[in-house]
Each structure stands twice: as C-alpha cells, then as structure tokens.
C-alpha positions in Angstrom: 0.0 0.2 0.2 1.6 3.6 -0.8 0.9 6.2 0.9 -1.0 7.8 -1.6 -3.3 4.6 -1.0 -3.3 5.3 2.5 -4.4 8.5 2.5 -7.4 7.8 -0.4 -8.7 5.0 1.6 -8.0 5.5 5.2 -7.4 8.7 6.0 -9.7 10.7 4.1 -13.0 8.4 5.0 -11.6 8.8 8.7 -11.8 12.6 8.8 -15.1 12.1 6.7 -16.8 10.4 9.7 -14.8 12.7 11.8 -16.2 15.8 10.2 -19.7 14.0 10.4 -19.8 14.1 14.3 -18.5 17.0 15.2 -20.9 18.4 13.2 -23.1 16.9 15.1 -21.7 17.9 17.8 -21.6 21.4 16.5 -25.4 21.8 16.1 -26.9 20.1 19.2 -24.0 21.7 21.6 -25.7 22.0 24.9 -23.5 25.7 25.6 -21.4 27.8 23.3 -18.5 26.5 24.2 -19.7 23.0 22.6 -20.3 25.0 20.2 -16.8 26.7 20.2 -14.9 23.8 20.2 -16.7 22.5 17.5 -16.2 24.3 15.5 -12.0 24.5 16.2 -12.5 20.6 15.3 -13.9 21.6 12.1 -11.2 24.2 12.0 -8.5 21.5 12.1 -9.7 18.8 10.5 -10.4 21.1 7.2 -6.4 21.0 8.1 -6.0 17.7 7.8 -8.0 17.2 5.0 -6.1 20.1 3.1 -3.0 18.4 4.0 -4.0 15.1 2.8 -4.7 17.2 -0.2 -1.8 18.3 -0.7 0.1 15.1 -0.6 -2.1 13.6 -2.8 -2.1 15.6 -6.0 2.3 17.0 -4.7 1.3 20.8 -4.1 2.8 21.9 -1.6 1.4 25.3 -1.5 -1.4 24.5 0.1 0.4 23.8 3.3 0.3 27.4 3.7 -3.2 27.2 3.2 -3.2 25.4 5.7 -1.4 27.1 8.4 -3.1 30.5 7.9 -5.8 28.6 8.5 -4.5 26.8 11.8 -3.0 30.3 12.7 -7.2 32.2 12.6 -8.5 29.2 14.1 -5.7 29.5 17.2 -6.6 33.6 16.8 -10.4 32.8 16.9 -10.0 30.5 19.8 -7.9 32.8 22.1 -10.4 35.8 20.9 -12.7 33.4 22.8 -11.9 32.6 25.7 -10.7 35.9 26.0 -14.7 36.6 25.7 -15.8 34.0 27.7 -13.3 35.7 30.7 -14.6 39.2 29.9 -18.2 37.4 30.0 -17.6 36.0 33.6 -16.5 38.6 35.3 -19.4 40.8 35.2 
C-alpha cells in the first residue's frame, strides 16, 4: 500500500466520519463553549483535508493555506476565551 492509497482509502474516510460527528456536536451542543470547540475541531479537520489533498496532488503550496487557517483558528479560540473570561467577570 502506497502513501497515496493510504491517504485516499483510510485517512480521508476517517476524517469524513470525524467531520460528521463533530458537525453533529456543533449543531446539538448544549452550550456555546461546546459549539466553539466543535468549530475549532472542524477547522482542524479541514486542515487535515488540505494536508491530505496537498500530498495527493503533490502541491506543497496548499500547506501554506493550512498553516494560515491554523493561525486564524488559534486566534479565534484565544478571542473566544477572552470573551468568556470578560463575560464571567461581570
């Protein structure tokens, strides 16, 4: 089994199933914190898809896009935690 077959037949289906489960948590999350964590995980799964696609198509320039997406997700998580901290102080 080559790396391309492994990514295509094992990694992509596992990421797809994970995306469906996380999407369910995003829609049914009882609190806003659960939804934000699910959104962060959806972005992380998207980064996994981008990385897999980058390897399959032999285009490393897509990894730059994944890195920028990871930075945006990190900043969003930090901003949300700052918002929750300020909201709880009142």
